[in-house]
BAVEX-22305 format. One line per 8 residues: number of its first residue (from 1); for each residue x, y, z of C-alpha. Coordinates in steps of 0.2 Angstrom, whole numbers, plus 2048, in hexadecimal, padded with zeros to 3 digits. Example, Ala and Ser with C-alpha at 12.3 -4.5 7.8 and 13.67 -1.06 7.14 Angstrom:
1) 83E/7EA/827  844/7FB/824
# end
This chain:
1) 8B1/775/936  8B3/763/931  8B8/760/91F  8A8/755/91B  89D/763/922  8A6/770/916  8A3/764/907  891/762/90C
9) 88E/774/90E  896/777/8FD  88C/76A/8F4  87C/771/8FC  880/783/8F5  884/77C/8E4  873/772/8E4  86A/781/8EA
17) 872/78C/8DC  86E/77E/8CF  85C/77D/8D5  859/790/8D4  861/791/8C3  856/782/8BD  846/78A/8C5  848/79C/8BE
25) 851/79A/8AD  847/795/89E  84D/784/896  858/780/8A5  84E/771/8AA  84F/76A/898  862/76D/899  864/764/8A9
33) 859/756/8A3  865/753/895  873/752/8A1  86A/745/8AB  867/750/8BA  856/74D/8C2  84B/75D/8C2  83B/758/8CB
41) 83E/761/8DB  82E/768/8E2  82C/77B/8E3  81C/783/8E9  813/78C/8DB  804/797/8D9  7F3/791/8DF  7FA/783/8E9
49) 802/77B/8DA  814/776/8D8  823/77F/8D0  829/77D/8BF  830/76C/8C1  81F/764/8C2  822/75E/8D4  817/752/8DD
57) 80A/75E/8E3  802/762/8D3  803/76A/8C2  80B/77C/8BF  7FE/789/8BD  802/795/8AF  7F9/7A2/8A5  7F7/7A0/892
65) 7EE/7A5/882  7E9/79B/873  7F3/79D/863  7EB/7AA/858  7EE/7AE/845  7F6/7BE/840  7FD/7C5/830  80F/7CC/82D
73) 810/7DE/828  81B/7E0/81A  822/7F2/817  828/7F8/806  831/808/803  835/810/7F3  839/821/7EB  82E/827/7DD
81) 82C/836/7D1  81C/840/7D1  812/847/7C2  802/850/7C0  7F2/846/7BE  7F1/84D/7AC  7FD/857/7A2  7FC/85E/791
89) 809/867/786  7FF/873/77C  805/876/76A  7FD/87F/75B  7F4/875/74E  7FB/881/740  80A/88C/73D  809/89E/73F
97) 80D/8AE/749  808/8AF/75B  7FD/8BF/75C  7F5/8BD/76E  7F8/8B3/77E  7E8/8B2/787  7EE/8AB/798  7FC/8AD/7A5
105) 807/8A0/7AD  7FE/898/7BC  7ED/89C/7B5  7DF/88F/7B7  7D7/88B/7A7  7C8/880/7A2  7C7/874/792  7C4/87F/783
113) 7CB/88F/78A  7D5/899/77D  7E8/89A/782  7EF/8A3/773  7EB/8A9/762  7F4/8A8/751  7F3/8B5/743  7E3/8B1/739
121) 7E1/8BE/72C  7E2/8B1/71D  7D6/8A5/726  7C9/8B2/729  7CA/8B7/716  7C8/8A5/711  7B9/8A3/71C  7B1/8B3/715
129) 7B4/8AD/703  7AD/89B/708  79D/8A3/70E  79B/8AD/6FE  79D/89E/6F4  791/894/6FF  784/8A2/6FD  786/8A2/6EA
137) 784/88F/6E9  774/890/6F4  76D/89D/6E8  771/892/6D9  76A/883/6E0  75A/88C/6E5  758/893/6D3  75B/882/6CA
145) 74F/879/6D6  741/886/6D1  745/883/6BE  745/870/6C1  733/871/6C8  72E/87B/6B9  736/86F/6AD  743/87B/6A7
153) 752/872/6AF  758/860/6AE  75B/854/6BC  76E/855/6B8  76E/868/6BB  765/866/6CB  772/859/6D1  780/864/6CC
161) 779/873/6D5  777/869/6E5  789/862/6E4  78F/874/6E2  786/879/6F2  78D/86B/6FC  79F/86F/6F6  79C/881/6FB
169) 796/87C/70C  7A5/870/70F  7B1/87E/70A  7A9/88A/716  7AB/87D/724  7BD/87A/71F  7C1/88D/720  7B8/88E/731
177) 7C2/880/738  7D2/888/731  7CE/898/73A  7C9/88F/74A  7DA/887/74A  7E3/898/74C  7DC/898/75E  7E6/88D/769
185) 7DA/885/776  7DD/87C/787  7DA/86A/784  7D8/866/797  7D4/870/7A6  7E3/874/7B2  7F0/880/7B6  7FB/889/7A8
193) 80D/888/7AA  81B/894/7A4  818/89B/793  828/899/789  822/8A3/77A  81E/8B6/778  812/8BF/76D  81A/8C1/75B
201) 823/8B1/75B  822/8A6/74C  81C/895/751  81A/884/749  810/874/74E  81E/86D/758  820/87D/763  819/87C/775
209) 80E/88A/779  80B/885/78B  809/877/797  7F9/873/7A0  7F9/868/7AF  7EA/861/7B9  7F2/85E/7CA  7E3/85C/7D4
217) 7EC/84C/7D9  7FE/847/7D5  803/836/7CF  812/82E/7D6  81B/81F/7CC  827/814/7D6  82D/802/7D6  82B/7F4/7E2
225) 834/7E3/7E3  82C/7D4/7DB  82A/7CC/7EC  81B/7D7/7F0  812/7D3/7DF  801/7CB/7E5  801/7D4/7F5  7FF/7E6/7ED
233) 7EE/7EA/7E5  7E6/7F9/7DD  7DF/804/7EB  7EC/7FF/7F8  7F1/80E/804  802/816/802  80B/823/80C  815/830/803
241) 821/83D/809  829/84A/7FD  83B/84A/7FF  83B/85D/7FF  82E/85C/80D  833/84E/81A  826/855/826  817/852/81A
249) 80F/841/819  802/83E/80C  7F6/830/80B  7F2/829/7F9  7EC/81A/7F0  7F4/80E/7E3  7EB/812/7D3  7F4/806/7C7
257) 800/7F7/7C6  80B/7F3/7B6  807/7E3/7AE  819/7DC/7AE  828/7DB/7B9  838/7E3/7B2  844/7D5/7AE  853/7E0/7B2
265) 84F/7E7/7C3  842/7DA/7C8  836/7E8/7CD  824/7ED/7C9  81F/7FE/7C4  811/805/7CF  807/815/7CE  7FF/81E/7DD
273) 7F4/82D/7DE  7F7/83B/7EB  7EA/848/7EF  7EF/85A/7EB  7E0/865/7F0  7EB/873/7F7  7F7/872/7E8  806/86F/7F2
281) 80D/862/7E6  816/864/7D5  81A/859/7C7  82C/852/7C8  82D/852/7DB  835/842/7E3  82B/839/7F0  830/82C/7FD
289) 822/81E/7FC  81E/813/80B  812/804/809  80C/7F8/816  806/7E8/80F  7FC/7DA/818  808/7CB/817  806/7B9/819
297) 7FD/7B1/829  807/7AB/837  803/7A5/849  802/7B3/855  808/7B2/867  80C/7BD/876  81D/7C4/874  821/7BF/886
305) 81E/7AD/882  82D/7AC/877  83C/7A5/880  84E/7A2/87B  85B/796/87F  86A/78F/876  85F/786/869  856/796/864
313) 845/79D/867  836/792/86E  826/793/877  81D/788/884  80C/781/880  800/776/88A  7FC/766/882  7F1/759/88B
321) 7F6/761/89C  809/760/898  816/76E/894  81C/76C/882  82B/776/87B  827/77C/869  836/784/85F  831/794/856
329) 838/7A0/84A  833/7B2/84D  82D/7BA/83D  828/7CB/844  825/7D4/854  818/7E1/856  815/7E9/868  810/7DB/874
337) 80D/7CD/867  819/7C3/85B  816/7BA/84B  81F/7A9/84B  821/79B/840  81E/78B/84A  816/77A/849  807/77D/854
345) 7F9/771/856  7E6/776/856  7E1/77B/868  7F3/77F/86E  7F4/78C/87C  804/796/87E  80B/799/88F  80C/7AB/892
353) 810/7AC/8A5  819/79F/8AF  825/799/8A2  834/799/8AE  82C/78B/8B8  829/77F/8A9  833/770/8A3  830/765/894
361) 822/758/898  81E/760/8A9  80C/761/8AF  803/772/8AD  7F3/77A/8AF  7ED/78B/8A8  7E5/798/8B3  7D2/796/8B1
369) 7D2/784/8AD  7CA/778/8BA  7D7/770/8C6  7D7/75D/8C3  7E0/75A/8D4  7D4/752/8E1  7D2/75C/8F1  7DB/755/900
377) 7D3/754/911  7DA/760/91E  7DE/75B/92F  7CF/764/936  7C3/75C/92A  7CB/74B/92D  7C7/74C/93F  7B5/752/93E
385) 7AD/742/939  79E/73C/93F
# end
């Protein structure tokens, strides 16, 4: 074969390879255009249109969708410690000897139930004496009152008898209160913990008789970074997993937020409540907390519309019938959609199918839009005049 024929064949192969690369690779037409290589070779497209280089036969037909608004999902994870909804350490109001324990560890008690009793002999005697004094004062006052009506007693004597009766009544009430304080009552309803003291022990007002916990729900306290302040509100859902039970996922709600950021850790203290109807949870358990927050709004596009080249990510949009390359920054991918940061204009439609056949400024038409190209007469219709 002659040398000039070999050169011509080689050039044809190279030209075909460049054309195929420019046809199928996203951004290739733009790259060739920067090098000064013409890229307007016609290539048949769908529905009678031309290929991605916007040939002479008409615009490239593509599929697209309008830009939607979505919100980024921000996920926050933390480790928190659990405690009962209410917990009270029960201590006696007076000192004395423990003579009875009325409950067992693990028992359910109601508010006002007697947990234990202290020796009360002295208090019982004092109450009886106060009752006798009260009865004597009542009789004295009744006698003076009769004499006063008959004129045999003065107003001063009546007043002194009345004051004596009131003092006796107060002493009787004081003795009754002292006796009542010898019984140690449950201040709240809940479950009694282990009882550290035994009958016969001498106890004081600082000794703990029992601990009562209302763990119908468990409160978990944890810290979140300050960047989520303003995104997290009371009532927000949380998912909690006990570190000792990784198979157990509990759904709870945020119940309280602290009123200040910790200046050292730059975190906010948060409290959440977890249901505990089956009494599986205990105070002191550690929990892994997961919170999904509804973040800032971003444009949402089809994930397949996002293309990449040497300059980064971009999408094709149709503006005034022309393809426009819009640079984007992918914020978040979720399934078949992507949230991006980009300078979209109102009414922009993003190309989702056919991106390989587009070039900057090339004509395009979206599927479903009317074809602006006028119909051309076929040879048959041209010869059937008149």
